Residue, then its C-alpha position, 0 to 999 in steps of 0.5 A: x500499499x505504502x508503495x502505491x502511495x510514495x509513487x502517487x506522491x512522486x507523480x503529483x510532485x512532479x505535475x506541480x513542478x511542471x505545473x511551476x515551471x511552465x507559467x501558462x500551466x498553473x493550475x496543474x500545479x495546483x492540482x498537483x498540490x492538493x492531490x499531494x495533500x489529499x493522497x498524505x491524508x488519506x495514507x496516515x488515516x489509513x495508517x491510523x485505521x490499521x494501527x486502531x485494529x491492531 
């Protein structure tokens, strides 16, 4: 599970960098940042739920 989350986080970082490099794609950077934060939150919630079961 963490492997998929790390791959997604890297993808969102790359999307954000591309969005900031090309001025016309600033919207892409914003989407990348939102998806990065969403993926982090999802991962932490999932990890907390897993620890609560154990």
